C-alpha positions as CSV (number, residue, x, y, z in Angstrom):
1,M,38.8,157.5,93.3
2,G,38.5,156.2,96.8
3,G,36.2,153.5,97.8
4,G,35.3,152.4,94.2
5,A,36.4,149.3,92.4
6,P,40.1,149.2,91.6
7,R,40.9,150.3,88.1
8,E,42.0,147.9,85.5
9,L,45.0,149.2,83.7
10,K,45.9,147.6,80.4
11,V,49.4,148.2,78.9
12,D,50.0,146.9,75.4
13,T,53.5,147.0,74.1
14,S,53.2,144.3,71.4
15,K,53.8,146.8,68.6
16,W,56.8,148.4,70.3
17,S,60.4,147.4,70.0
18,G,61.2,148.6,73.5
19,E,63.6,151.3,72.2
20,G,63.7,154.7,73.9
21,E,64.6,155.3,77.5
22,F,62.3,158.3,77.7
23,T,59.4,156.3,76.3
24,Q,60.0,153.6,79.0
25,L,60.0,156.3,81.7
26,L,56.8,157.8,80.3
27,V,55.0,154.5,80.3
28,E,56.0,153.9,83.9
29,R,54.7,157.4,84.9
30,L,51.4,156.8,83.0
31,R,50.9,153.6,84.9
32,A,50.8,155.6,88.1
33,L,48.0,157.9,86.9
34,E,44.7,156.7,88.4
35,L,42.6,158.2,85.5
36,V,44.5,156.4,82.8
37,T,43.0,152.9,81.9
38,L,44.9,152.0,78.8
39,V,48.4,152.6,77.6
40,R,49.4,151.3,74.1
41,V,52.9,151.9,72.7
42,E,53.9,151.5,69.1
43,D,57.0,152.2,67.0
44,A,56.4,155.0,64.6
45,P,57.4,154.3,61.0
46,V,59.9,157.2,60.9
47,S,62.6,155.7,63.2
48,R,66.0,155.5,61.5
49,S,69.7,155.2,62.3
50,E,72.7,156.7,60.6
51,A,76.4,156.7,61.5
52,D,76.3,159.8,63.6
53,Y,72.7,159.8,65.0
54,N,69.8,157.5,65.9
55,F,66.3,158.8,65.6
56,I,63.7,156.9,67.6
57,S,60.0,157.8,67.2
58,N,57.3,156.2,69.3
59,E,53.6,156.8,69.6
60,V,51.7,156.3,72.9
61,F,47.9,155.9,72.9
62,V,46.0,156.4,76.2
63,A,42.4,155.9,77.2
64,F,40.9,157.6,80.2
65,A,38.5,156.4,82.9
66,V,34.9,157.1,82.3
67,A,32.5,158.4,85.0
68,A,28.7,157.9,84.8
69,R,26.2,160.2,86.4
70,Q,22.5,160.6,86.4
71,E,20.9,163.7,84.9
72,S,17.3,164.8,85.4
73,I,15.4,165.5,82.2
74,R,11.8,166.1,81.2
75,R,10.3,163.9,78.4
76,F,8.0,165.7,76.1
77,G,8.6,168.8,78.2
78,V,6.4,167.5,81.0
79,L,7.3,164.0,82.3
80,P,10.2,163.8,84.8
81,A,12.8,161.2,83.9
82,S,16.5,160.6,84.2
83,R,19.2,159.5,81.9
84,T,22.8,158.3,82.4
85,V,25.5,160.6,81.1
86,T,29.0,159.3,80.7
87,E,32.0,161.7,80.7
88,K,35.7,161.1,80.5
89,A,37.4,161.7,83.8
90,M,40.5,163.3,82.1
91,T,41.3,165.0,78.8
92,V,44.6,165.4,76.9
93,A,44.9,168.9,78.5
94,G,44.5,167.3,82.0
95,L,47.1,164.7,81.1
96,E,49.5,167.5,80.1
97,R,49.0,169.1,83.5
98,A,49.6,165.8,85.3
99,L,52.7,165.0,83.4
100,T,54.1,168.5,83.7
101,A,53.9,168.1,87.5
102,V,56.1,164.9,87.3
103,A,59.7,166.0,87.8
104,D,61.4,163.6,85.4
105,I,58.8,164.1,82.6
106,G,58.0,167.8,82.6
107,A,56.1,169.9,80.1
108,P,55.8,168.7,76.5
109,D,57.7,170.4,73.8
110,Y,54.4,170.8,71.8
111,S,50.8,170.2,72.7
112,D,47.3,170.8,71.3
113,A,43.9,169.5,72.0
114,G,44.6,166.1,70.6
115,M,48.3,165.4,71.1
116,L,51.3,165.9,73.4
117,Q,54.8,165.7,71.9
118,Y,58.1,165.2,73.7
119,L,61.5,165.5,72.0
120,R,64.6,164.4,73.9
121,T,68.2,164.4,72.7
122,E,71.4,163.1,74.2
123,R,75.0,162.5,73.1
124,I,76.1,158.9,73.5
125,V,79.8,158.1,73.5
126,P,80.3,154.3,73.7
127,P,83.4,153.0,75.5
128,Y,86.6,152.8,73.4
129,Q,85.3,155.0,70.7
130,T,86.5,158.5,69.8
131,R,83.3,159.6,68.2
132,G,79.9,159.3,69.7
133,Y,76.4,159.7,68.2
134,K,73.4,161.8,68.9
135,L,70.3,160.0,70.1
136,V,67.0,161.8,69.2
137,E,63.8,160.4,70.7
138,L,60.4,161.7,69.6
139,V,57.4,160.6,71.6
140,R,53.8,161.6,70.7
141,I,50.9,160.9,73.0
142,Y,47.4,160.6,71.6
143,E,44.0,159.7,73.1
144,V,42.7,156.4,71.8
145,G,40.3,157.1,69.0
146,M,42.0,160.3,67.8
147,A,43.6,160.4,64.4
148,R,47.4,160.1,64.0
149,R,49.3,163.0,62.6
150,S,51.6,162.6,59.6
């Protein structure tokens, strides 16, 4: 995107508690992608905590830059004319390829045409405790305007 107007990236974290180290890392990496224009992070309703594990679930919504181009058409089959066609500059599949190339993110654990899903687990042993707990972080990425999954 050289020579054009600088992109305006909007990041909305107002519905996110800030929990999840992987989610924080993912948001930082999404900020660096030129074709992403919006990142919205929300806590998913299934987050929970028990004595031996914490389950964090976050949803990330992204919007992609839009490119406009002129296309030649014929009105009434005879008159030459043109119309403006807008297309997204990236898709969820393109986002998957871009994130897979980032070393500290990598390939999603599940993906389809409308969603990318990452699942990260780690064992946390706080100081001065004999038993630790398992931290499970689930992050789903959707394109803005796509329906959430249950």
